N, C-alpha and C positions, 0 to 999 in steps of 0.2 A: 703759248701762254704767257702772261710778261710775268717779269720779277719783280715788281710789285704790287700787293694786298691792294683789291678793291677801297672805294673810297667807303661803303657801309657794306654789314658784312652781317649774317645771321643765323646760330646755329641751329634753331627752330627749322623744323621743314614744313612748319605752313605760311611762315614768312615771305612776303617777297624777294626779302632778300636773302635769302637761304640759298648758295651755290655748294653743292658737294664738291664739286672739282675741285673745285678753292680749297675747301676743307682738309682736301684727301691730301693737299701741301704743307700739311700742319702749321697754323697762323700762328704766331703769336703774339701779343698784347705786354706795350710797356704802356702805362697808363702815370703820367708824370716823373716818367724816369724809374718806375717801378715793375717790374715783370711780374701782369696780375694772370692765374690763371682760372679765375674763376666770372671771365667776361660771357656773355648770354651771346650783345650783341654789342657793334661799336659802330661810328659815324666820324671822319677823322676829318672834314668842311664844318662841323657843326660841333668838334670837339668834347662828345662824350661816349661813354664807355654804360653800358648796365651789365649790372655784375650780380648774381646768385646772393640770398642772402642766408648764410646757414641750409637748414637742410625744410625750412617753411616751403608750405605747398600750398597756390592758389583755391578754391574751389573746383578747379578745373582741373587741379592733378597739374600743371604746370610749376614750376620753381617762382620762390616770391622774386622779385629785381626789386632795384633803386635804379639811378638813373645817377651818375656821376658825369660831374663838369672840370674836363684841364685838357692836357694836351696828351693825343692822341697818337700811339705812335706804331703801326702797326708791320714784320714781318714775316718772312717764310725761313723757319728753323730748319739746321741743316739737318740732315735723317741721316 
């Protein structure tokens, strides 16, 4: 494995960007210089994160999300 997280990653198992092996390594996200803990998906090259909005759910039971644009810095947390 490499020491850099992938360009795009999702925590949704049905997403094509889901990667369990990478998620097991405890990926952290800095968005605009601030640590985010509620990120559902991110893309570094396009500069966005998708974050959950409170406890709201959509009609399929998935968390409601919004897309925020800005500088995304993924990293592996120390264990």
